[in-house]
N, C-alpha and C positions, 0 to 999 in steps of 0.2 A: 952377508948375514945381517938380519935385523938387530937393532940395538934393544936389549931388554930394558923394559921400563921398571922403575922402582915401584913397589906396592902402593905408594902414596899418590901417584899420578891420577889425574881425574879421568882422562880418556885412556882406555886400555883395552887390549884384546887378550883374552885368556883362552888357551887351547887345552882341552881335556881329551884323553883317549879312553874309550870304553866307559866304564863306570868309576873311573878314578875320582876321588873326592878333591884332590889337589891338581891344579893345572901343571902340565909338563912344560909350558912356556907362557910368559906374560910379556906383552909388547905394547908399545905405543903405536897407534895406527898411522899410516898404512903398514901392512906386514907383508913381506915376501920371504918365504923360507922353503927349505927342502925337507920333506918328511921322509926320514930313513925307515923304510918298511922292513929292512933286513933284520932289525932287532925285534920284530913282531912275529908272533906265532901265526902260521898259515891258518886262514879261516876268516870268519866275519868279525869286523871291528866297527867302531863308530867314532868319528871325530866330532867333538862338540866344541863349537866356537861361541864364546860369550863375549859380547862387546858392551863396554860401559861408556856411556856418553858423558860429556862434561857436566850435565845436570843430574847424573846419578842413575839414569834409566838404563836398563839392561835389555839387550836383544840376544836371542839364542838361536843358533842354527845347528841342526844335527845332520851329519852326513855319513850314512852307512857305506862301508866299502869292504871288499874282500881282498885279503892278502894271499898271493900264491907265489912265494919265492922258491918253494921246494919243487920237486919234479912234478910235472903234469901227469896225473894218473887217469887211465881209461880202463874201465872194466866192461868187457863184452860178455853177454850171457846172463847178466843179472841187473835189473833196474830197481830203483827204489819202490818198495811196497809190493814186489813180486811175490806170488804164492808159488812155492817150489816143492818138489818132492823128488825122491830117488837121487841118482847121481846127476850133478849139475856141472857141465863142462864150462869152464871160465877161461877167458883170455885177459890177462892183466898186462898193461904196458905202462911204463913210467919213464918219462923223458925229462931230464933236467937241462938247465941252460948254463951249466958251469963252464963248459968248453966252448969257446968262440973261435978257436984256431983251426978247427976241422969240422967236417960234416960227415957223420956216419950214415952211409946209405943203407946198410944191412939193418933191417927191422926199424926203419925210420918212421914208418907209417903204421897206423893202427889198422889191422886187417879187418875188412868188412865185406859183406856179401854185396853182389851187384843189385841195385834197386830194381823193383818190378817195372818201373816206368822205362828203364833202359831196355829190358827184354821186350816190352810191348813195342817200343820204337823200332827195334831191330826186326821184329815180326812184321810190322806194318811196312817197313822198307823192303824187306824180302818179298812180301806178298805183292807189292806194287811192281817190283822188278820182274817177278814171275809173270804177272799180268801183261806187262809191257813186252816181255820177250815172246809170249804166246801170241799176242796180237800182231807183233811186228813180223813174226815168222809165218803167220797164217797165210796160206796161198789163196788168193781170191779165186773163186770158181766162176767161170764164164759161161 
């Protein structure tokens, strides 16, 4: 764990989270720490790092990131900004990572339709096979 620097040090690194006016950490450089995201709400956040040099100049770096500690949610049947009407069939799946001792096979994957390119590939393969079979079995006439 890095050693926190007192507010009077000349060189320091200040760490801010989102739009907080006060830093959640203040260290003397170099800094190596573990950011515990389990205490953050799922969604977009921003880490703001302010470094002050010994001559008083500041440098700022903003790093946006997304926290997803909760279950991963997938919704099939509705996309952002869709225009919908009548009855809308939806499939919602949510998988968390709380249990690491076992793996549940039932409903482990998000059900999706077979892509069109797979059907096209199967059709091309079957057509080629049929052509090959017909040409191989054709009896040459003498």
